[in-house]
C-alpha positions in Angstrom: -2.0 -207.4 48.3 -3.8 -204.5 46.5 -0.7 -202.3 46.4 0.2 -201.5 42.7 3.9 -201.3 43.8 3.8 -204.9 45.2 2.1 -206.3 42.1 4.7 -204.5 40.0 7.6 -206.2 41.8 5.9 -209.5 41.7 5.3 -209.2 38.0 8.8 -208.0 37.4 10.2 -211.0 39.4 8.0 -213.5 37.6 9.0 -212.1 34.2 12.7 -212.1 35.2 12.5 -215.8 36.2 10.3 -216.8 33.2 12.4 -215.1 30.6 15.7 -216.1 32.2 14.5 -219.7 32.6 13.3 -219.9 29.1 16.6 -218.6 27.7 18.6 -221.0 29.8 16.9 -223.9 27.9 18.7 -222.7 24.9 22.3 -224.2 24.9 23.6 -221.3 22.8 22.6 -218.7 25.6 25.0 -218.1 28.4 23.8 -217.7 32.0 24.8 -214.0 32.1 22.9 -213.3 28.9 19.8 -215.0 30.2 20.0 -213.1 33.5 20.6 -209.8 31.6 17.6 -210.3 29.3 15.4 -211.4 32.1 16.5 -208.3 34.1 15.6 -206.0 31.1 12.1 -207.6 30.9 11.5 -207.1 34.6 12.9 -203.6 34.5 10.5 -202.8 31.7 7.6 -203.6 34.0 9.1 -201.3 36.7 9.6 -198.6 34.1 5.9 -198.9 33.0 4.9 -198.6 36.6 7.0 -195.5 37.0 5.4 -193.9 33.9 1.9 -194.8 35.2 2.8 -193.3 38.6 4.1 -190.1 37.0 1.0 -189.8 34.9 -1.2 -190.2 38.0 0.8 -187.6 39.9 0.4 -185.2 36.9 -3.3 -185.7 36.9 -3.5 -185.2 40.6 -1.5 -182.0 40.3 -3.7 -180.8 37.5 -6.8 -181.5 39.5 -5.3 -179.7 42.5 -4.4 -176.7 40.3 -8.0 -176.7 38.9 -9.4 -176.7 42.3 -7.1 -173.9 43.3 -8.1 -171.9 40.2 -11.8 -172.4 40.9 -11.2 -171.3 44.5 -9.4 -168.2 43.3 -12.2 -167.5 40.9 -14.7 -167.8 43.6 -12.7 -165.5 45.8 -12.5 -162.9 43.1 -16.2 -163.3 42.4 -16.9 -162.8 46.1 -14.6 -159.8 46.3 -16.4 -158.3 43.2 -19.8 -158.9 44.7 -18.6 -157.2 47.9 -17.3 -154.2 45.9 -20.6 -154.0 44.0 -22.5 -154.2 47.3 -20.4 -151.5 48.8 -20.7 -149.4 45.6 -24.5 -149.8 45.7 -24.6 -148.8 49.3 -22.4 -145.8 48.7 -24.4 -144.8 45.7 -27.7 -145.0 47.6 -26.4 -143.1 50.6 -24.9 -140.4 48.4 -28.2 -140.0 46.5 -30.0 -139.8 49.8 -27.7 -137.0 51.0 -28.5 -134.9 48.0 -31.6 -133.9 49.8 -29.8 -132.8 52.9 -30.5 -129.3 54.1 -26.8 -128.4 54.5 -25.1 -127.3 51.3 -21.7 -128.8 52.3 -23.3 -132.2 52.7 -24.8 -132.0 49.3 -21.4 -131.0 47.8 -19.8 -134.0 49.6 -22.5 -136.3 48.2 -21.8 -135.0 44.6 -18.1 -135.7 45.0 -18.8 -139.1 46.4 -20.9 -139.9 43.4 -18.2 -138.6 41.0 -15.6 -140.7 42.8 -17.7 -143.8 42.4 -18.1 -143.1 38.7 -14.4 -142.6 38.3 -13.5 -145.9 40.0 -16.4 -147.9 38.5 -17.1 -147.3 34.8 -20.4 -149.1 35.0 -21.7 -146.3 37.3 -20.7 -143.4 35.1 -23.8 -143.0 33.0 -26.0 -143.5 36.1 -24.1 -140.9 38.0 -24.3 -138.4 35.1 -28.0 -139.0 35.1 -28.2 -138.2 38.8 -26.1 -135.0 38.4 -28.3 -133.9 35.5 -31.4 -134.7 37.5 -30.1 -132.5 40.3 -29.6 -129.6 37.9 -33.1 -130.1 36.5 -34.6 -129.3 40.0 -36.5 -126.1 40.1 -34.2 -123.2 40.9 -34.7 -119.5 40.7 -31.4 -118.2 39.4 -30.2 -114.8 40.8 -30.4 -111.9 38.4 -27.2 -110.9 36.7 -26.7 -107.7 38.6 -27.1 -109.5 41.9 -24.4 -111.9 40.9 -22.1 -109.2 39.7 -22.4 -107.0 42.8 -22.5 -109.9 45.3 -25.9 -108.7 46.7 -28.1 -111.6 47.7 -31.5 -111.3 49.1 -31.6 -115.0 49.9 -28.4 -116.6 51.2 -29.8 -120.1 50.8 -30.2 -119.4 47.0 -26.5 -118.5 46.8 -25.5 -121.6 48.7 -27.6 -123.8 46.3 -26.0 -122.0 43.4 -22.5 -123.1 44.6 -23.7 -126.7 44.9 -25.1 -126.5 41.3 -21.8 -125.1 40.0 -20.1 -128.1 41.6 -22.4 -130.5 39.8 -21.7 -128.7 36.5 -17.9 -129.1 37.0 -18.2 -132.7 37.9 -20.2 -133.4 34.8 -17.4 -132.0 32.7 -14.8 -134.0 34.6 -16.7 -137.3 34.0 -17.0 -136.8 30.3 -14.1 -138.2 28.1 -11.8 -135.8 26.4 -12.5 -135.2 22.7 -9.0 -136.4 21.7 -9.3 -139.7 23.6 -9.2 -142.6 21.2 -12.3 -144.9 21.4 -13.8 -142.8 24.2 -17.4 -143.7 25.1 -20.2 -141.2 24.5 -22.5 -140.5 27.4 -26.0 -139.0 27.3 -26.8 -135.7 29.1 -30.4 -134.7 29.7 -30.6 -131.2 31.1 -34.1 -130.3 30.0 -35.3 -127.2 31.7 -32.2 -126.8 33.8 -30.8 -123.5 35.0 -27.1 -123.4 34.3 -24.4 -120.8 34.8 -20.9 -120.7 33.2 -21.6 -124.1 31.8 -18.5 -125.5 30.1 -18.3 -128.8 28.3 -15.6 -127.7 25.8 -13.3 -130.4 24.3 -15.5 -133.2 25.6 -17.2 -136.2 23.9 -20.9 -136.3 24.4 -23.5 -138.7 23.2 -27.1 -137.5 23.0 -27.4 -133.9 24.3 -30.8 -132.8 25.4 -31.1 -129.1 26.6 -34.7 -128.2 25.7 -36.0 -125.1 27.4 -32.8 -124.7 29.3 -31.6 -121.4 30.8 -27.9 -120.6 30.3 -26.8 -117.7 32.4 -23.6 -115.7 31.9 -21.8 -117.8 29.3 -21.8 -121.3 27.8 -18.9 -123.0 26.1 -19.4 -126.1 23.9 -16.4 -125.4 21.7 -14.3 -128.2 20.2 -16.8 -130.8 21.4 -17.7 -134.1 19.6 -21.5 -134.6 19.9 -22.1 -138.0 18.5 -25.8 -138.3 19.2 -28.7 -135.9 18.5 -28.5 -132.5 20.1 -31.7 -130.7 21.1 -31.8 -127.0 22.2 -35.4 -126.5 21.3 -37.0 -123.5 23.1 -33.8 -122.8 25.1 -33.8 -119.2 26.5 -37.6 -118.8 26.1 -40.4 -118.3 28.6 -38.3 -115.9 30.7 -35.2 -118.1 30.7 -31.9 -116.5 30.1 -29.4 -117.5 27.4 -26.1 -115.6 27.8 -23.0 -115.7 25.6 -23.0 -118.9 23.6 -19.8 -120.3 22.2 -19.9 -123.4 20.1 -16.8 -123.0 17.9 -15.1 -125.9 16.0 -17.6 -128.3 17.4 -18.8 -131.3 15.4 -22.4 -132.5 15.5 -22.4 -136.0 14.0 -26.2 -136.3 14.2 -29.0 -133.7 14.1 -28.7 -130.4 15.8 -32.0 -128.8 16.7 -32.0 -125.1 17.8 -35.7 -124.5 16.8 -37.2 -121.7 18.8 -34.0 -120.9 20.7 -33.7 -117.3 21.9 -30.0 -116.2 22.0 -30.0 -113.1 24.3 -26.3 -112.4 23.8 -23.7 -113.1 21.1 -23.7 -116.6 19.7 -20.7 -118.1 17.8 -20.8 -121.2 15.7 -17.5 -120.4 13.9 -15.9 -123.4 12.3 -18.6 -125.8 13.6 -19.6 -128.8 11.5 -23.2 -129.8 11.2 -23.1 -133.3 9.8 -26.8 -134.1 10.3 -30.1 -132.3 9.8 -29.8 -128.8 11.4 -32.6 -126.5 12.3 -32.6 -122.9 13.6 -36.3 -122.5 12.7 -38.0 -119.7 14.6 -34.8 -119.0 16.5 -33.9 -115.4 17.5 -30.4 -114.0 17.6 -30.9 -110.8 19.7 -27.3 -109.8 19.2 -24.3 -111.1 17.2 -24.4 -114.4 15.2 -21.2 -115.8 13.8 -21.2 -118.8 11.4 -18.0 -118.0 9.6 -16.3 -121.2 8.3 -19.2 -123.4 9.5 -20.0 -126.5 7.5 -23.5 -128.0 6.8 -23.7 -131.2 5.0 -27.3 -132.6 5.1 -29.9 -129.8 5.5 -30.1 -126.3 7.1 -33.5 -124.9 8.2 -33.4 -121.1 8.8 -37.2 -120.6 8.3 -38.4 -117.6 10.3 -35.0 -117.2 12.0 -34.5 -113.6 13.1 -31.0 -112.1 13.1 -31.3 -108.8 15.0 -27.6 -108.0 15.5 -24.4 -108.2 13.5 -24.5 -111.4 11.5 -21.9 -113.5 9.6 -23.4 -116.3 7.7 -20.4 -117.0 5.5 -20.5 -120.8 5.8 -17.5 -122.7 4.4 -19.9 -125.3 3.0 -23.7 -125.2 2.7 -26.0 -128.2 2.1 -28.1 -128.4 -1.0 -31.3 -128.2 1.2 -31.4 -124.8 2.8 -34.7 -123.1 3.9 -34.7 -119.3 4.0 -38.4 -118.8 4.4 -38.9 -115.4 6.1 -35.4 -115.3 7.5 -35.1 -111.7 8.7 -32.2 -109.4 9.5 -31.6 -105.9 10.7 -30.1 -103.9 7.7 -28.8 -101.3 10.1 -26.3 -103.9 11.4 -23.5 -105.4 9.4 -24.6 -108.5 7.4 -22.0 -110.8 5.9 -23.7 -113.3 3.6 -22.6 -116.2 1.4 -22.3 -115.7 -2.4 -25.7 -115.4 -4.1 -27.5 -114.6 -0.8 -28.9 -111.1 -0.7 -31.3 -108.9 1.3 -34.8 -108.2 0.1 -37.1 -105.5 1.7 -40.6 -106.6 2.5 -43.8 -104.5 2.5 -43.7 -104.1 6.2 -40.2 -102.6 6.0 -38.4 -105.6 7.3 -35.6 -107.2 5.4 -35.3 -110.9 4.7 -32.5 -113.1 3.2 -33.2 -114.6 -0.2 -31.1 -116.5 -2.8 -30.3 -114.6 -6.0 -30.3 -117.1 -8.8 -27.5 -116.5 -11.4 
C-alpha cells in the first residue's frame, strides 16, 4: 500500500469517478463528455506521477555521476600521490648514487635527475640546485697543457672531469630557451665551482651566483636573459682560472656585479645591455676587453678597474652615473674610448681614463 504507483492509480480512478459522476448530474452534459473529462483529470494525475518519477530518476543519475566523479578524482589523486612517491624515491636514490665511486654510475644518476626534472616541472629548481651543488664540490682542475696533450697524472681526476662536463650540459638543457614566451627563470648558485667550456648561451636565467668561480678554457653567456641579480665577484682570483669570456648581446635585467673579477683571457661584452646597477670595480682585464655597442642604463662602476690589453669601451649608451676613479689602461695597446673620455698620465707613469669636460 506504500507504492507511489498504486496510490497514483487509486487517485486517478477516484478522480475519474468523482469528476465523471459530478458532470453526469448536469443534464446538459452527455455521458461521453463526462467520461472524457473524468479521464483527462485522472490522466493528469498519472502525468504528474510520470514527471515526479522522471525527476527522481534524474536526481538519482546526477547523484550516481557525482559519486563516479568523486571516485575518478580519488583515483587521480591516488595516482598522483603514487607518482610523487615514485619521483621522491627516484630523486633520493639518484642523489645517493652521486656519491658512488664509479664515474659511470654518477653520470647515470645525473641523467636520472635531469629526466625527473624534465617530466616533473616541480622538481626542476631542486634538480638544478643539486647539479650546481655537485659542481661546487672541491675539484682540482687539470692544467691547460695537460688537457691539450691528453697527459693525465691522475686518471680518476679525468673521469671526474667528464662527470662534471655532463652536469654542466644538463644544466644548460634544463634551462628554458631565451626566446620561449613566458619561460620561468631558475636560480643557479655556482659559488666557487670549477667549470670548463661552460655554455649557457641563449638561455633564461633567474639569479646567477658565480662568486669566486674558476672558468677554464672558455665560457659563453651570449644572448642570455638574466632576469635576477648576477654576481661574479672575485671570479678568477686566488689561483682560479678565468679563460675566454663571451657575454655578447646578453641582457642583465637586474644588477651585474663583476667586482674584483680577474679576466685572464679576452673578455667580450659586445652589445650587452646592463639594465641595473653594474660594477667592474677592482676588476682586471689581463688581455682584451670589448664593450662595443654595450648599453648601461642605471650606473656603471669602473673604479680601480685595470685594462691591461687592447680595450674597446665604445658603449652605445652610458648611464649618467659612471665612476672612473683610478681606471687604468696600457697606452701601448690600442684604446678605443667613448667621446669625451681621454687618457691622463699619472706621476707613477701609469695612464688612467678621465672625462674631458667640454
